[in-house]
MMTF fields as JSON, N, C-alpha, C and O atoms, coordinates in Angstrom:
{
  "mmtfVersion": "1.0.0",
  "mmtfProducer": "UNKNOWN",
  "numBonds": 507,
  "numAtoms": 508,
  "numGroups": 127,
  "numChains": 1,
  "numModels": 1,
  "chainsPerModel": [1],
  "groupsPerChain": [127],
  "chainIdList": ["A"],
  "bondAtomList": [4, 2, 8, 6, 12, 10, 16, 14, 20, 18, 24, 22, 28, 26, 32, 30, 36, 34, 40, 38, 44, 42, 48, 46, 52, 50, 56, 54, 60, 58, 64, 62, 68, 66, 72, 70, 76, 74, 80, 78, 84, 82, 88, 86, 92, 90, 96, 94, 100, 98, 104, 102, 108, 106, 112, 110, 116, 114, 120, 118, 124, 122, 128, 126, 132, 130, 136, 134, 140, 138, 144, 142, 148, 146, 152, 150, 156, 154, 160, 158, 164, 162, 168, 166, 172, 170, 176, 174, 180, 178, 184, 182, 188, 186, 192, 190, 196, 194, 200, 198, 204, 202, 208, 206, 212, 210, 216, 214, 220, 218, 224, 222, 228, 226, 232, 230, 236, 234, 240, 238, 244, 242, 248, 246, 252, 250, 256, 254, 260, 258, 264, 262, 268, 266, 272, 270, 276, 274, 280, 278, 284, 282, 288, 286, 292, 290, 296, 294, 300, 298, 304, 302, 308, 306, 312, 310, 316, 314, 320, 318, 324, 322, 328, 326, 332, 330, 336, 334, 340, 338, 344, 342, 348, 346, 352, 350, 356, 354, 360, 358, 364, 362, 368, 366, 372, 370, 376, 374, 380, 378, 384, 382, 388, 386, 392, 390, 396, 394, 400, 398, 404, 402, 408, 406, 412, 410, 416, 414, 420, 418, 424, 422, 428, 426, 432, 430, 436, 434, 440, 438, 444, 442, 448, 446, 452, 450, 456, 454, 460, 458, 464, 462, 468, 466, 472, 470, 476, 474, 480, 478, 484, 482, 488, 486, 492, 490, 496, 494, 500, 498, 504, 502],
  "bondOrderList": [1, 1, 1, 1, 1, 1, 1, 1, 1, 1, 1, 1, 1, 1, 1, 1, 1, 1, 1, 1, 1, 1, 1, 1, 1, 1, 1, 1, 1, 1, 1, 1, 1, 1, 1, 1, 1, 1, 1, 1, 1, 1, 1, 1, 1, 1, 1, 1, 1, 1, 1, 1, 1, 1, 1, 1, 1, 1, 1, 1, 1, 1, 1, 1, 1, 1, 1, 1, 1, 1, 1, 1, 1, 1, 1, 1, 1, 1, 1, 1, 1, 1, 1, 1, 1, 1, 1, 1, 1, 1, 1, 1, 1, 1, 1, 1, 1, 1, 1, 1, 1, 1, 1, 1, 1, 1, 1, 1, 1, 1, 1, 1, 1, 1, 1, 1, 1, 1, 1, 1, 1, 1, 1, 1, 1, 1],
  "groupList": [{"groupName": "MET", "atomNameList": ["N", "CA", "C", "O"], "elementList": ["N", "C", "C", "O"], "formalChargeList": [0, 0, 0, 0], "bondAtomList": [1, 0, 2, 1, 3, 2], "bondOrderList": [1, 1, 2], "singleLetterCode": "M", "chemCompType": "L-PEPTIDE LINKING"}, {"groupName": "LEU", "atomNameList": ["N", "CA", "C", "O"], "elementList": ["N", "C", "C", "O"], "formalChargeList": [0, 0, 0, 0], "bondAtomList": [1, 0, 2, 1, 3, 2], "bondOrderList": [1, 1, 2], "singleLetterCode": "L", "chemCompType": "L-PEPTIDE LINKING"}, {"groupName": "ASN", "atomNameList": ["N", "CA", "C", "O"], "elementList": ["N", "C", "C", "O"], "formalChargeList": [0, 0, 0, 0], "bondAtomList": [1, 0, 2, 1, 3, 2], "bondOrderList": [1, 1, 2], "singleLetterCode": "N", "chemCompType": "L-PEPTIDE LINKING"}, {"groupName": "CYS", "atomNameList": ["N", "CA", "C", "O"], "elementList": ["N", "C", "C", "O"], "formalChargeList": [0, 0, 0, 0], "bondAtomList": [1, 0, 2, 1, 3, 2], "bondOrderList": [1, 1, 2], "singleLetterCode": "C", "chemCompType": "L-PEPTIDE LINKING"}, {"groupName": "ILE", "atomNameList": ["N", "CA", "C", "O"], "elementList": ["N", "C", "C", "O"], "formalChargeList": [0, 0, 0, 0], "bondAtomList": [1, 0, 2, 1, 3, 2], "bondOrderList": [1, 1, 2], "singleLetterCode": "I", "chemCompType": "L-PEPTIDE LINKING"}, {"groupName": "ASP", "atomNameList": ["N", "CA", "C", "O"], "elementList": ["N", "C", "C", "O"], "formalChargeList": [0, 0, 0, 0], "bondAtomList": [1, 0, 2, 1, 3, 2], "bondOrderList": [1, 1, 2], "singleLetterCode": "D", "chemCompType": "L-PEPTIDE LINKING"}, {"groupName": "SER", "atomNameList": ["N", "CA", "C", "O"], "elementList": ["N", "C", "C", "O"], "formalChargeList": [0, 0, 0, 0], "bondAtomList": [1, 0, 2, 1, 3, 2], "bondOrderList": [1, 1, 2], "singleLetterCode": "S", "chemCompType": "L-PEPTIDE LINKING"}, {"groupName": "GLY", "atomNameList": ["N", "CA", "C", "O"], "elementList": ["N", "C", "C", "O"], "formalChargeList": [0, 0, 0, 0], "bondAtomList": [1, 0, 2, 1, 3, 2], "bondOrderList": [1, 1, 2], "singleLetterCode": "G", "chemCompType": "PEPTIDE LINKING"}, {"groupName": "ALA", "atomNameList": ["N", "CA", "C", "O"], "elementList": ["N", "C", "C", "O"], "formalChargeList": [0, 0, 0, 0], "bondAtomList": [1, 0, 2, 1, 3, 2], "bondOrderList": [1, 1, 2], "singleLetterCode": "A", "chemCompType": "L-PEPTIDE LINKING"}, {"groupName": "THR", "atomNameList": ["N", "CA", "C", "O"], "elementList": ["N", "C", "C", "O"], "formalChargeList": [0, 0, 0, 0], "bondAtomList": [1, 0, 2, 1, 3, 2], "bondOrderList": [1, 1, 2], "singleLetterCode": "T", "chemCompType": "L-PEPTIDE LINKING"}, {"groupName": "VAL", "atomNameList": ["N", "CA", "C", "O"], "elementList": ["N", "C", "C", "O"], "formalChargeList": [0, 0, 0, 0], "bondAtomList": [1, 0, 2, 1, 3, 2], "bondOrderList": [1, 1, 2], "singleLetterCode": "V", "chemCompType": "L-PEPTIDE LINKING"}, {"groupName": "GLU", "atomNameList": ["N", "CA", "C", "O"], "elementList": ["N", "C", "C", "O"], "formalChargeList": [0, 0, 0, 0], "bondAtomList": [1, 0, 2, 1, 3, 2], "bondOrderList": [1, 1, 2], "singleLetterCode": "E", "chemCompType": "L-PEPTIDE LINKING"}, {"groupName": "ARG", "atomNameList": ["N", "CA", "C", "O"], "elementList": ["N", "C", "C", "O"], "formalChargeList": [0, 0, 0, 0], "bondAtomList": [1, 0, 2, 1, 3, 2], "bondOrderList": [1, 1, 2], "singleLetterCode": "R", "chemCompType": "L-PEPTIDE LINKING"}, {"groupName": "LYS", "atomNameList": ["N", "CA", "C", "O"], "elementList": ["N", "C", "C", "O"], "formalChargeList": [0, 0, 0, 0], "bondAtomList": [1, 0, 2, 1, 3, 2], "bondOrderList": [1, 1, 2], "singleLetterCode": "K", "chemCompType": "L-PEPTIDE LINKING"}, {"groupName": "HIS", "atomNameList": ["N", "CA", "C", "O"], "elementList": ["N", "C", "C", "O"], "formalChargeList": [0, 0, 0, 0], "bondAtomList": [1, 0, 2, 1, 3, 2], "bondOrderList": [1, 1, 2], "singleLetterCode": "H", "chemCompType": "L-PEPTIDE LINKING"}, {"groupName": "GLN", "atomNameList": ["N", "CA", "C", "O"], "elementList": ["N", "C", "C", "O"], "formalChargeList": [0, 0, 0, 0], "bondAtomList": [1, 0, 2, 1, 3, 2], "bondOrderList": [1, 1, 2], "singleLetterCode": "Q", "chemCompType": "L-PEPTIDE LINKING"}, {"groupName": "PRO", "atomNameList": ["N", "CA", "C", "O"], "elementList": ["N", "C", "C", "O"], "formalChargeList": [0, 0, 0, 0], "bondAtomList": [1, 0, 2, 1, 3, 2], "bondOrderList": [1, 1, 2], "singleLetterCode": "P", "chemCompType": "L-PEPTIDE LINKING"}, {"groupName": "PHE", "atomNameList": ["N", "CA", "C", "O"], "elementList": ["N", "C", "C", "O"], "formalChargeList": [0, 0, 0, 0], "bondAtomList": [1, 0, 2, 1, 3, 2], "bondOrderList": [1, 1, 2], "singleLetterCode": "F", "chemCompType": "L-PEPTIDE LINKING"}],
  "groupTypeList": [0, 1, 2, 3, 4, 5, 2, 6, 7, 8, 9, 4, 10, 11, 3, 10, 8, 2, 1, 12, 0, 13, 12, 14, 7, 12, 4, 7, 5, 12, 4, 4, 10, 10, 10, 15, 13, 6, 12, 6, 4, 7, 5, 6, 7, 16, 7, 2, 8, 6, 8, 8, 8, 7, 2, 13, 10, 12, 12, 7, 5, 4, 12, 14, 8, 4, 4, 10, 12, 9, 8, 13, 13, 10, 15, 12, 13, 5, 7, 0, 10, 10, 12, 17, 5, 5, 2, 8, 3, 8, 1, 4, 7, 13, 2, 7, 11, 16, 1, 7, 9, 12, 4, 2, 7, 10, 10, 7, 8, 11, 1, 12, 6, 13, 15, 15, 6, 13, 4, 1, 6, 1, 8, 6, 0, 14, 10],
  "groupIdList": [1, 2, 3, 4, 5, 6, 7, 8, 9, 10, 11, 12, 13, 14, 15, 16, 17, 18, 19, 20, 21, 22, 23, 24, 25, 26, 27, 28, 29, 30, 31, 32, 33, 34, 35, 36, 37, 38, 39, 40, 41, 42, 43, 44, 45, 46, 47, 48, 49, 50, 51, 52, 53, 54, 55, 56, 57, 58, 59, 60, 61, 62, 63, 64, 65, 66, 67, 68, 69, 70, 71, 72, 73, 74, 75, 76, 77, 78, 79, 80, 81, 82, 83, 84, 85, 86, 87, 88, 89, 90, 91, 92, 93, 94, 95, 96, 97, 98, 99, 100, 101, 102, 103, 104, 105, 106, 107, 108, 109, 110, 111, 112, 113, 114, 115, 116, 117, 118, 119, 120, 121, 122, 123, 124, 125, 126, 127],
  "secStructList": [7, 3, 3, 3, 7, 5, 1, 1, 1, 3, 3, 3, 3, 3, 3, 3, 3, 3, 1, 1, 7, 1, 1, 7, 7, 7, 6, 6, 7, 3, 3, 3, 3, 3, 3, 3, 3, 3, 7, 7, 7, 7, 7, 7, 1, 6, 6, 7, 2, 2, 2, 2, 2, 2, 7, 7, 7, 7, 6, 6, 7, 3, 3, 3, 3, 3, 3, 3, 3, 7, 1, 1, 7, 3, 3, 7, 6, 6, 1, 7, 3, 3, 7, 7, 1, 1, 7, 3, 3, 3, 3, 3, 7, 6, 6, 1, 7, 5, 1, 7, 1, 7, 3, 3, 3, 3, 3, 7, 4, 4, 4, 6, 6, 6, 6, 7, 2, 2, 2, 2, 2, 2, 3, 3, 3, 3, 7],
  "xCoordList": [0.834, 0.0, 0.882, 1.861, 0.517, 1.25, 0.265, -0.91, 0.763, -0.012, 0.145, 1.226, -0.914, -0.861, -0.853, -1.812, 0.225, 0.405, 0.088, 0.416, -0.541, -0.941, -2.44, -3.118, -2.949, -4.353, -5.208, -6.148, -4.9, -5.664, -6.952, -7.83, -7.093, -8.304, -8.07, -8.921, -6.966, -6.67, -5.929, -5.135, -6.185, -5.451, -4.57, -3.426, -5.095, -4.32, -4.394, -5.472, -3.229, -3.151, -2.369, -1.597, -2.572, -1.867, -1.062, -1.589, 0.21, 1.089, 0.813, 0.798, 0.596, 0.356, 1.487, 1.639, 2.289, 3.395, 4.46, 4.152, 5.714, 6.847, 7.439, 7.951, 7.371, 7.882, 9.405, 9.975, 10.055, 11.502, 12.281, 13.404, 11.733, 12.497, 11.62, 10.393, 12.259, 11.514, 11.729, 11.241, 12.449, 12.674, 11.861, 10.993, 12.147, 11.395, 11.585, 12.6, 10.595, 10.634, 11.504, 11.598, 12.138, 12.965, 12.371, 11.424, 12.926, 12.465, 12.727, 13.839, 11.692, 11.808, 11.336, 11.254, 11.019, 10.534, 9.088, 8.295, 8.764, 7.4, 6.688, 7.195, 5.506, 4.744, 3.313, 2.87, 2.604, 1.18, 0.437, 0.759, -0.559, -1.276, -2.776, -3.286, -3.471, -4.928, -5.344, -4.826, -6.277, -6.748, -7.627, -8.655, -7.225, -7.983, -8.944, -10.04, -8.524, -9.347, -9.189, -8.076, -10.323, -10.269, -10.967, -11.725, -10.697, -11.34, -12.814, -13.214, -13.623, -15.062, -15.362, -14.788, -16.257, -16.587, -17.805, -18.214, -18.391, -19.551, -20.792, -20.852, -21.762, -23.005, -22.781, -22.453, -22.951, -22.704, -24.009, -24.297, -24.79, -26.045, -25.783, -24.629, -26.841, -26.655, -26.015, -25.375, -26.177, -25.607, -24.185, -23.563, -23.644, -22.321, -21.399, -20.832, -21.238, -20.407, -18.926, -18.101, -18.563, -17.149, -16.488, -15.286, -17.226, -16.651, -16.26, -15.23, -17.063, -16.745, -15.609, -14.878, -15.441, -14.382, -13.014, -12.008, -12.947, -11.673, -11.028, -9.801, -11.816, -11.287, -11.123, -12.1, -9.883, -9.607, -9.632, -9.684, -9.596, -9.593, -10.667, -11.085, -11.098, -12.072, -11.527, -10.509, -12.198, -11.788, -11.867, -12.866, -10.804, -10.756, -10.056, -9.817, -9.72, -9.021, -7.599, -6.951, -7.12, -5.747, -4.97, -5.342, -3.891, -3.12, -1.629, -1.213, -0.837, 0.609, 0.989, 0.279, 2.105, 2.556, 4.072, 4.722, 4.63, 6.066, 6.258, 5.58, 7.164, 7.457, 8.277, 9.303, 7.824, 8.524, 9.126, 10.024, 8.654, 9.213, 9.163, 8.215, 10.202, 10.2, 10.677, 11.481, 10.179, 10.618, 11.949, 12.619, 12.324, 13.61, 14.738, 14.598, 15.844, 16.986, 17.592, 17.727, 17.955, 18.601, 19.935, 19.979, 21.019, 22.327, 22.7, 22.672, 23.05, 23.415, 24.911, 25.663, 25.33, 26.745, 27.66, 28.825, 27.149, 27.987, 28.058, 28.704, 27.41, 27.472, 26.286, 26.151, 25.425, 24.274, 23.229, 22.988, 22.613, 21.554, 20.244, 20.132, 19.241, 17.955, 16.873, 16.854, 15.961, 14.826, 13.62, 13.732, 12.466, 11.238, 10.34, 10.587, 9.307, 8.4, 7.428, 6.975, 7.102, 6.099, 6.506, 7.504, 5.712, 5.872, 4.825, 3.649, 5.242, 4.31, 4.601, 5.707, 3.571, 3.707, 2.893, 2.083, 3.12, 2.348, 1.837, 2.604, 0.564, -0.04, 0.366, 0.447, 0.619, 0.985, 0.143, -0.444, 0.085, -0.578, 0.374, 1.534, -0.098, 0.76, 1.876, 2.89, 1.694, 2.739, 3.794, 4.807, 3.578, 4.562, 4.257, 4.996, 3.181, 2.802, 1.995, 1.145, 2.24, 1.485, 0.0, -0.362, -0.864, -2.306, -2.709, -3.607, -2.052, -2.371, -1.616, -0.639, -2.093, -1.442, -0.646, 0.029, -0.721, -0.018, 0.423, -0.3, 1.609, 2.108, 2.319, 3.067, 1.654, 1.714, 2.753, 2.628, 3.772, 4.767, 6.125, 6.354, 7.013, 8.412, 8.597, 7.973, 9.457, 9.811, 11.333, 12.068, 11.787, 13.216, 13.901, 13.328, 15.126, 15.877, 16.378, 16.889, 16.242, 16.657, 15.814, 16.19, 14.685, 13.839, 14.543, 14.236, 15.485, 16.194, 17.015, 17.078, 17.649, 18.454, 17.582, 18.063, 16.302, 15.38, 14.542, 13.55, 14.924, 14.245, 12.779, 11.909, 12.517, 11.171, 11.153, 10.639, 11.706, 11.816, 10.46, 10.323, 9.459, 8.122, 7.525, 6.881, 7.725, 7.239, 8.006, 7.42, 9.309, 10.102, 9.633, 9.622, 9.251, 8.817, 7.448, 7.163, 6.594, 5.287, 5.349, 4.457, 6.404, 6.52, 6.928, 7.621, 6.485, 6.829, 8.284, 8.936, 8.79, 10.17, 10.711, 9.977, 11.992, 12.634, 13.892, 14.589, 14.168, 15.293, 16.238, 17.261],
  "yCoordList": [-1.181, 0.0, 1.249, 1.34, 2.185, 3.439, 4.6, 4.473, 5.722, 6.956, 7.587, 7.546, 8.161, 8.892, 10.374, 10.879, 11.078, 12.442, 13.508, 14.677, 13.136, 14.163, 14.432, 13.788, 15.38, 15.752, 15.108, 15.731, 13.889, 13.184, 12.583, 12.225, 12.461, 11.926, 10.681, 10.339, 9.995, 8.786, 9.164, 10.105, 8.432, 8.657, 7.468, 7.648, 6.25, 5.04, 4.111, 3.845, 3.619, 2.704, 1.465, 1.492, 0.384, -0.868, -1.232, -1.248, -1.523, -1.888, -3.339, -4.234, -3.556, -4.91, -5.407, -6.615, -4.498, -4.915, -3.833, -2.641, -4.259, -3.355, -3.576, -4.656, -2.571, -2.705, -2.607, -1.856, -3.363, -3.392, -4.203, -4.616, -4.45, -5.183, -6.229, -6.134, -7.22, -8.235, -8.121, -8.96, -7.103, -6.929, -5.738, -5.228, -5.307, -4.205, -2.911, -2.711, -2.052, -0.801, 0.24, 0.283, 1.076, 2.174, 3.488, 3.501, 4.578, 5.893, 6.043, 5.809, 6.435, 6.612, 5.435, 5.543, 4.31, 3.143, 3.347, 3.975, 2.81, 2.863, 1.59, 0.486, 1.755, 0.617, 0.697, 1.737, -0.417, -0.459, -0.597, -1.459, 0.259, 0.292, 0.171, 0.444, -0.25, -0.27, 0.71, 0.663, 1.597, 2.597, 1.898, 1.319, 1.949, 1.329, 2.307, 1.929, 3.563, 4.569, 5.871, 6.279, 6.521, 7.792, 8.856, 8.556, 10.097, 11.201, 11.217, 10.851, 11.642, 11.694, 12.822, 13.907, 12.559, 13.555, 14.367, 15.262, 14.067, 14.833, 14.446, 13.371, 15.305, 15.065, 15.358, 16.486, 14.373, 14.561, 14.827, 14.206, 15.759, 16.144, 17.035, 17.316, 17.484, 18.306, 19.658, 20.234, 20.171, 21.481, 21.428, 22.476, 20.24, 20.112, 19.316, 18.313, 19.73, 19.005, 19.259, 18.442, 20.375, 20.691, 19.773, 19.531, 19.253, 18.35, 17.024, 16.447, 16.544, 15.279, 15.454, 14.5, 16.646, 16.873, 16.917, 16.68, 17.215, 17.288, 15.935, 15.847, 14.877, 13.537, 12.851, 12.631, 12.513, 11.867, 10.352, 9.664, 9.822, 8.374, 7.997, 8.813, 6.75, 6.224, 4.95, 4.424, 4.456, 3.231, 2.066, 1.904, 1.256, 0.11, 0.367, -0.573, 1.614, 1.918, 1.378, 1.377, 0.923, 0.44, 1.524, 1.913, 2.014, 3.129, 2.848, 1.95, 3.632, 3.622, 4.69, 5.684, 4.489, 5.449, 5.436, 4.498, 6.496, 6.604, 6.668, 7.444, 5.869, 5.906, 7.161, 7.396, 7.973, 9.211, 9.192, 9.984, 8.309, 8.164, 6.702, 5.992, 6.246, 4.887, 4.908, 5.756, 3.972, 3.845, 3.098, 3.131, 2.435, 1.735, 2.748, 3.728, 2.52, 3.433, 3.418, 2.366, 4.611, 4.766, 5.466, 6.551, 4.846, 5.471, 6.138, 5.521, 7.411, 8.181, 8.088, 7.586, 8.579, 8.46, 9.255, 8.895, 10.345, 11.137, 10.558, 11.147, 9.418, 8.759, 9.042, 8.406, 9.972, 10.31, 9.199, 8.65, 8.876, 7.875, 8.595, 9.37, 8.34, 9.011, 7.965, 6.916, 8.276, 7.391, 8.248, 9.229, 7.899, 8.649, 7.885, 6.716, 8.544, 7.931, 6.95, 6.013, 7.15, 6.319, 6.028, 6.545, 5.195, 4.918, 5.732, 5.716, 6.438, 7.299, 7.248, 6.919, 7.585, 7.59, 8.725, 9.352, 8.978, 9.954, 9.247, 8.582, 9.384, 8.714, 9.409, 10.636, 8.605, 9.138, 8.448, 7.396, 9.034, 8.406, 7.44, 7.326, 6.755, 5.797, 6.477, 5.851, 7.775, 8.502, 9.071, 9.597, 8.976, 9.439, 10.783, 11.236, 11.444, 12.743, 12.534, 11.644, 13.331, 13.191, 13.493, 14.38, 12.738, 12.978, 14.204, 14.948, 14.411, 15.55, 16.795, 16.729, 17.934, 19.202, 19.731, 20.754, 19.041, 19.477, 18.243, 17.248, 18.306, 17.211, 17.759, 18.716, 17.143, 17.595, 16.771, 15.55, 17.434, 16.74, 16.696, 17.27, 15.998, 15.91, 14.721, 13.676, 14.882, 13.784, 13.611, 14.53, 12.435, 12.159, 12.771, 12.821, 13.234, 13.873, 12.855, 13.247, 11.562, 10.534, 10.552, 9.94, 11.242, 11.342, 12.084, 11.865, 12.961, 13.722, 12.807, 13.016, 11.788, 10.867, 9.893, 9.274, 9.748, 8.858, 9.599, 9.057, 10.832, 11.653, 11.917, 11.885, 12.173, 12.511, 13.939, 14.189, 14.865, 16.248, 16.948, 17.937, 16.471, 17.06, 16.868, 17.779, 15.717, 15.463, 16.325, 16.845, 16.483, 17.34, 18.787, 19.476, 19.249, 20.639, 20.869, 21.976, 19.843, 19.974, 19.88, 20.375, 19.243, 19.05, 20.34, 21.182, 20.479, 21.663, 21.621, 22.661, 20.423, 20.313, 18.927, 17.938, 18.873, 17.573, 17.501, 18.495, 16.286, 16.053, 15.068, 14.728],
  "zCoordList": [0.0, 0.0, 0.0, 0.74, -0.829, -0.944, -0.827, -1.169, -0.343, -0.356, -1.728, -2.315, -2.232, -3.499, -3.155, -2.572, -3.51, -3.026, -4.062, -3.855, -5.172, -6.131, -5.991, -5.19, -6.767, -6.655, -7.739, -8.233, -8.11, -9.135, -8.592, -9.377, -7.283, -6.681, -5.851, -5.029, -6.026, -5.25, -3.972, -3.969, -2.881, -1.643, -1.288, -0.871, -1.449, -1.148, -2.351, -2.881, -2.775, -3.908, -3.505, -2.546, -4.238, -3.983, -5.218, -6.33, -5.02, -6.129, -6.53, -5.685, -7.827, -8.318, -9.204, -9.381, -9.767, -10.624, -10.633, -10.648, -10.623, -10.738, -12.123, -12.416, -12.963, -14.318, -14.302, -13.511, -15.171, -15.377, -14.345, -14.635, -13.15, -12.143, -11.484, -11.505, -10.904, -10.179, -8.679, -7.921, -8.24, -6.802, -6.307, -7.015, -5.097, -4.5, -5.29, -5.958, -5.195, -5.939, -5.261, -4.034, -6.063, -5.57, -6.049, -6.835, -5.578, -6.007, -7.502, -7.976, -8.234, -9.671, -10.49, -11.713, -9.862, -10.597, -11.035, -10.334, -12.197, -12.709, -12.276, -12.471, -11.687, -11.18, -11.7, -12.188, -11.587, -11.904, -10.584, -9.767, -10.382, -9.108, -9.339, -10.426, -8.273, -8.236, -7.15, -6.035, -7.474, -6.513, -5.486, -5.838, -4.208, -3.133, -2.462, -2.049, -2.358, -1.7, -2.464, -2.796, -2.74, -3.455, -2.63, -1.708, -2.978, -2.279, -2.616, -3.721, -1.657, -1.908, -2.888, -2.795, -3.818, -4.829, -4.439, -5.177, -3.285, -2.843, -3.617, -4.213, -3.61, -4.321, -5.8, -6.166, -6.63, -8.067, -8.805, -9.827, -8.273, -8.912, -10.109, -10.432, -10.772, -11.968, -11.679, -12.558, -10.466, -10.153, -9.649, -9.477, -9.403, -8.802, -9.712, -9.28, -10.938, -11.901, -11.676, -12.082, -11.035, -10.854, -9.835, -9.934, -8.859, -7.865, -8.508, -8.16, -9.433, -10.103, -11.094, -11.359, -11.65, -12.622, -11.96, -12.628, -10.66, -9.956, -9.752, -9.694, -9.641, -9.436, -10.781, -11.497, -11.124, -12.404, -12.305, -13.325, -11.079, -10.885, -9.865, -9.044, -9.941, -8.992, -8.382, -8.833, -7.364, -6.691, -7.679, -8.381, -7.727, -8.613, -9.932, -10.691, -10.225, -11.476, -11.446, -10.399, -12.583, -12.719, -13.454, -14.561, -12.845, -13.397, -13.26, -12.527, -13.977, -13.829, -12.814, -12.659, -12.123, -11.112, -11.038, -11.499, -10.448, -10.188, -8.68, -8.006, -8.144, -6.718, -6.426, -7.064, -5.457, -5.126, -3.722, -3.437, -2.834, -1.486, -1.089, -1.423, -0.364, 0.176, 1.61, 1.995, 2.4, 3.783, 3.868, 4.901, 2.795, 2.745, 2.595, 1.864, 3.276, 3.2, 1.803, 1.177, 1.327, 0.022, 0.256, 0.837, -0.196, -0.062, -1.369, -2.434, -1.268, -2.457, -2.704, -1.869, -3.863, -4.241, -3.325, -3.155, -2.725, -1.824, -0.414, 0.451, -0.158, 1.129, 2.032, 3.078, 1.661, 2.479, 2.384, 1.309, 3.517, 3.563, 3.819, 4.769, 2.966, 3.053, 3.28, 2.636, 4.222, 4.485, 4.793, 5.529, 4.246, 4.46, 5.427, 5.722, 5.911, 6.875, 6.235, 6.892, 4.969, 4.316, 2.879, 2.378, 2.237, 0.819, 0.072, 0.436, -0.959, -1.685, -3.176, -3.603, -3.961, -5.407, -5.997, -5.314, -7.279, -8.046, -9.294, -9.99, -9.574, -10.724, -12.016, -12.08, -13.045, -14.353, -15.416, -15.164, -16.588, -17.728, -18.406, -18.009, -19.408, -20.106, -20.877, -21.186, -21.196, -21.908, -20.958, -21.417, -19.647, -18.678, -18.065, -17.191, -18.498, -17.94, -16.66, -16.614, -15.622, -14.366, -14.57, -15.343, -13.861, -13.938, -13.13, -13.526, -12.007, -11.16, -11.588, -12.334, -11.097, -11.404, -10.224, -10.336, -9.094, -7.892, -7.12, -7.064, -6.526, -5.701, -4.3, -4.101, -3.331, -1.944, -1.197, -1.094, -0.68, 0.114, -0.542, -1.606, 0.126, -0.273, -1.209, -1.023, -2.217, -3.11, -3.09, -2.728, -3.48, -3.5, -4.71, -5.799, -4.518, -5.599, -6.628, -7.677, -6.345, -7.297, -8.567, -9.566, -8.54, -9.734, -10.86, -12.032, -10.518, -11.545, -12.445, -13.656, -11.851, -12.657, -13.453, -14.402, -13.077, -13.789, -14.828, -15.314, -15.178, -16.179, -15.821, -16.69, -14.56, -14.101, -13.568, -12.478, -14.323, -13.874, -13.815, -13.095, -14.544, -14.482, -13.086, -12.565, -12.485, -11.126, -10.136, -9.187, -10.344, -9.462, -9.521, -8.501, -10.687, -10.808, -10.176, -9.719, -10.139, -9.511, -7.986, -7.297, -7.455, -6.011, -5.316, -5.888, -4.074, -3.31, -2.836, -2.734, -2.547, -2.074, -2.423, -2.407, -2.736, -2.948, -2.103, -1.901, -1.61, -0.708, -1.337, -0.742]
}
């Protein structure tokens, strides 16, 4: 289970496949997830169409995602060891563009070496 830290509508997702590797996922890896919990869309009556438009995903949707934080320790080339409190991801489309327009929270700087600079630019801070 991972937290989804973008504003696409999902809050908790479950990883079902790690693309390119058969071991545990690292920061910057592309994974396939299933949305387990999504934000409530409120009353989706005829007068409240903007609330439903804000959520791009629903519970049960299968999407691609990029891992942005892991609780596993990561050692960088300069010797620094980085560890986050939780596991988190950001949902992306099949073309690699993020689904959300904002990323809430800290992301790992390892995304720069994985050519995910769009996610870095949307994040408020990277470590």
